[in-house]
Structure formats: C-alpha cells, structure tokens
C-alpha positions in Angstrom: 55.2 -79.4 183.9 52.2 -77.4 182.9 50.6 -77.7 186.3 48.8 -75.1 188.3 51.0 -73.0 190.6 50.6 -73.2 194.4 49.4 -69.6 194.5 46.5 -70.3 192.1 45.6 -73.5 194.0 45.5 -71.5 197.3 43.3 -68.8 195.7 40.9 -71.4 194.4 40.8 -73.0 197.8 40.0 -69.7 199.5 37.3 -68.9 197.1 35.6 -72.3 197.5 35.8 -71.9 201.3 34.3 -68.5 201.2 31.6 -68.9 198.5 31.2 -72.7 198.2 30.7 -74.8 195.2 27.5 -74.3 193.1 25.6 -77.6 193.2 22.4 -79.0 191.8 20.3 -82.0 193.0 19.8 -84.6 190.3 16.4 -85.7 191.7 14.5 -82.4 192.2 16.7 -79.9 190.5 17.2 -77.5 193.5 20.3 -75.4 193.3 22.5 -74.3 196.2 26.0 -73.9 197.6 28.2 -76.5 199.2 31.0 -75.5 201.5 33.4 -78.5 202.0 35.1 -76.9 205.0 31.7 -76.8 206.9 29.6 -79.7 205.4 32.3 -82.2 204.7 32.6 -84.1 201.4 29.9 -83.5 198.7 29.4 -87.2 198.1 28.3 -87.6 201.7 25.7 -84.7 201.6 22.2 -85.4 200.5 19.9 -82.8 199.0 18.3 -80.8 201.9 15.0 -80.8 200.1 14.5 -84.4 198.9 17.6 -86.4 200.0 18.8 -86.9 196.4 22.3 -86.8 195.0 24.1 -83.4 194.7 26.5 -82.7 191.9 28.4 -79.6 191.0 27.0 -77.4 188.3 30.3 -77.6 186.4 30.2 -81.5 186.4 26.6 -81.5 185.1 27.6 -79.1 182.3 30.6 -81.1 181.2 29.0 -84.6 181.6 25.5 -84.0 180.2 24.8 -87.6 179.2 26.0 -89.1 182.5 24.1 -86.4 184.4 20.9 -87.3 182.5 21.4 -91.0 183.3 22.0 -90.3 186.9 19.0 -88.0 187.1 16.8 -90.6 185.6 18.0 -93.3 188.0 17.6 -90.9 191.0 14.1 -90.1 190.0 13.3 -93.8 189.6 14.6 -94.4 193.1 12.5 -91.5 194.5 9.3 -92.9 192.8 10.0 -96.4 194.1 10.5 -95.2 197.7 7.4 -93.1 197.5 5.3 -96.1 196.2 6.8 -98.3 198.9 5.9 -95.9 201.7 
C-alpha cells in the first residue's frame, strides 16, 4: 500500500554500505561519512574530532529547529567539560 519495493530498499542499502551516510557533528560542525556496516549504529558513534553527537545531514536539513537546539546543548556541554577540566 504505497510502500517502497524490496528492490528499491536493497538498492538503498547497497548504496549506504558502499558510500555511507553523510553526517555532521552538532558540536564542532565537522562533516564526514558513516558506514553502519563497519561502525555500528550512528547513535553510538561520537564525533572523531571532538566527541560530540553526529546526525545525518538529511535530518539536520529537515529538522532545523531541533538541530539548532541540540547544537546549542551540545556546545554548552562541551564548554562545561572544558571549564571543569
């Protein structure tokens, strides 16, 4: 009922495995690629540069307000940790 066919789903899966998802760190803004088959789940992977939270570029583009809030919170945590150390 209006769903995506199995062939399309398989093609998307192969493309993600080969090229990875485009991701951006909400704390420092570094961009990169995430390959779920190698790195595991995205939510369990910190930013390789600063340790912040990674989100897909597509999610950031579609949820701009939520991304801005999360980025602000992530930067506040980074500042607090830096002051504490």
